[in-house]
Structure formats: C-alpha cells, structure tokens
C-alpha positions in Angstrom: 16.5 13.4 -1.3 18.7 16.2 -0.2 20.0 16.5 3.4 20.8 19.8 5.0 24.4 20.4 6.1 23.3 19.9 9.7 21.6 16.6 8.9 24.6 15.4 7.1 26.9 16.4 10.0 24.6 14.5 12.5 24.8 11.3 10.4 28.6 11.6 10.1 28.9 12.2 13.9 26.9 9.1 14.6 29.0 7.0 12.3 32.2 8.4 13.9 30.9 7.5 17.4 30.2 3.9 16.2 33.7 3.7 14.6 35.4 5.1 17.8 33.4 2.7 20.0 34.6 -0.3 17.9 38.2 0.8 18.6 38.0 0.0 22.3 35.6 -2.7 23.2 34.4 -3.2 26.7 31.2 -4.4 28.4 29.3 -1.3 27.4 30.3 -1.2 23.7 27.4 -3.3 22.4 24.8 -1.2 24.1 26.4 2.1 23.0 26.7 0.9 19.4 23.1 -0.3 19.4 21.9 3.1 20.7 23.8 4.9 17.9 22.3 2.5 15.3 18.9 3.2 16.7 19.5 6.9 16.4 20.7 6.4 12.8 17.5 4.4 12.0 15.3 7.1 13.6 17.0 9.8 11.3 16.5 7.4 8.3 12.8 7.1 9.1 12.5 10.9 9.3 14.2 11.3 5.9 12.1 8.5 4.3 8.8 9.9 5.6 9.7 13.5 4.7 9.9 12.6 1.0 6.2 12.0 0.9 5.5 15.6 1.9 8.3 17.3 0.0 7.4 15.6 -3.3 3.6 16.4 -3.2 3.2 17.2 -6.9 4.9 14.0 -8.0 3.0 12.1 -5.4 -0.4 13.4 -6.6 0.6 12.3 -10.1 1.4 8.8 -8.7 -1.9 8.7 -6.8 -3.8 9.6 -10.0 -1.9 7.0 -12.0 -2.7 4.4 -9.3 -6.5 5.2 -9.5 -6.4 5.1 -13.3 -4.6 1.7 -13.4 -7.0 0.2 -10.9 -10.0 1.6 -12.7 -8.7 0.3 -16.1 -8.0 -3.1 -14.6 -11.7 -3.5 -13.7 -13.1 -1.6 -16.8 -11.1 -3.7 -19.2 -12.1 -6.8 -17.2 -8.5 -7.9 -16.9 -9.5 -9.5 -13.6 -11.4 -12.2 -15.6 -8.2 -13.1 -17.3 -5.5 -12.3 -14.8 -7.4 -13.0 -11.6 -7.6 -10.7 -8.6 -5.7 -7.5 -8.7 -2.7 -7.8 -6.4 -0.6 -5.2 -4.7 2.5 -6.7 -6.5 0.8 -6.3 -9.9 -0.2 -2.7 -9.5 3.2 -1.8 -8.0 4.9 -3.5 -11.0 2.8 -1.4 -13.4 3.8 1.7 -11.5 7.5 0.7 -11.3 7.4 1.0 -7.5 8.0 -1.5 -4.7 4.8 -2.8 -3.0 5.9 -1.4 0.3 6.7 2.0 -1.1 3.4 2.2 -2.8 1.5 1.2 0.3 3.5 3.8 2.4 2.7 6.5 -0.2 -1.0 5.7 -0.2 -1.1 5.4 3.6 0.5 8.8 4.1 -1.9 10.6 1.6 -5.1 8.6 2.1 -4.8 6.7 5.4 -5.2 3.4 3.5 -2.7 1.0 2.2 -2.7 -0.5 -1.4 -4.7 -3.6 -0.4 -7.4 -1.5 1.2 -7.7 0.7 -1.9 -7.9 -2.4 -4.2 -10.6 -3.9 -2.0 -12.5 -0.6 -2.0 -12.5 -0.5 -5.8 -13.4 -4.2 -6.0 -16.4 -3.7 -3.7 -17.5 -0.7 -5.6 -17.4 -2.7 -8.9 -19.2 -5.6 -7.2 -22.0 -3.3 -5.9 -22.4 -1.8 -9.3 -22.8 -5.2 -10.9 -25.1 -6.5 -8.1 -27.4 -3.5 -8.5 -27.4 -3.2 -12.3 -27.1 -6.7 -13.8 -28.8 -10.1 -13.4 -25.5 -12.0 -13.2 -25.4 -14.5 -10.3 -23.1 -13.8 -7.4 -20.8 -16.6 -8.6 -20.6 -15.0 -12.1 -19.8 -11.6 -10.6 -17.2 -13.2 -8.3 -15.5 -15.0 -11.3 -15.6 -11.8 -13.4 -13.9 -9.9 -10.7 -11.1 -12.4 -10.5 -12.1 -14.6 -7.6 -11.4 -18.3 -8.0 -14.0 -19.2 -5.3 -17.3 -17.3 -5.0 -17.2 -18.0 -1.2 -14.1 -15.8 -1.0 -15.9 -13.0 -2.8 -18.9 -13.3 -0.5 -16.7 -13.3 2.6 -14.8 -10.2 1.5 -18.1 -8.4 0.5 -19.7 -9.2 3.8 -16.6 -8.1 5.7 -16.5 -4.7 3.8 -20.2 -4.0 3.7 -21.7 -5.9 6.7 -24.1 -7.7 4.4 -24.0 -10.5 2.0 -24.0 -9.9 -1.8 -27.5 -11.4 -2.0 -28.9 -9.1 0.7 -27.2 -6.1 -1.0 -28.9 -7.0 -4.3 -32.3 -7.5 -2.6 -32.1 -3.9 -1.4 -32.3 -2.8 -5.0 -35.4 -4.8 -5.9 
C-alpha cells in the first residue's frame, strides 16, 4: 500500500507527539498518548480498508478463486474425507489469513467467509435433497458433518424448514 506524502507526514507527526509527551510525564500524559494512539489506529483502519477498493482487479480474482475452491471442495466430495469445510482450510488454500479473507468477502459481498461456506453447503444440501434418494443422515455425512443433527440444525436455521420438509416439497 502506498501512502501519500500528506498521510506519511500525519503519521510522523503523531509519532513525534507521542515521543515528546513521553519526555515530560505528568498527570495528563497517559490520556494524551492514548488519544494519539487512537488517532494512529484510526488512520491504520482507513489504510487497511482502502486496499479493498484500490485493488479491485486483484480482489475480483481472489473472489473468483474462493468460489472455485469452495465449489471444487463440494464437487470432488472432499467434505466426505476431510470433514466440514472450514474458514481456516479455505484461507490456507488461498494463502491468506482467515481474518483478511473474511474482511475481503465482507467488503465485496456483505458476508464473511463462514456465511459463504454455509450458503454453498445449503445449496449442495438442497440439490441432494431434491435430486437423490439419500437419507438426510447420508447427505449430512457426505457434506462433512459428524452428526446429522448438526446438519439438520444448520439447514433449519438457514432455510426455516427441516431437510425432510424441504424434500417433501419436491414430491
């Protein structure tokens, strides 16, 4: 990330103020230093968030890669072998930190990584419930759930109906 000369000067000024305040400590020193640190953190947040908008082309490639990796995970039935897809796993595949990936997704889509994973998981579950005769338990295990009850709970939370009720709507 590149800072403008003015931004760089602002940061240096804040650091100089903190340094000068440390040179003569009195009863106001702590509050003044904390205020300067807060200002420094506010600038840092600005710079951090700005990168999501200034790197749009690169970010779109990352979003496409994310979608492809999640789709591949379910297509290749890796969930049956590796268990539920986790934020950490997908972040590792993308060589990003889980927090950075979630921030990136949230800025561009309004949803964090976990929400995206759940959305894809529910889509896959709906597909299997409507096109196969597999039991709910078999679908749950195939999607990586250790306990079918956990699958049913998530499905109900995301769709407002149980997997069985969803399936009955297709009969």
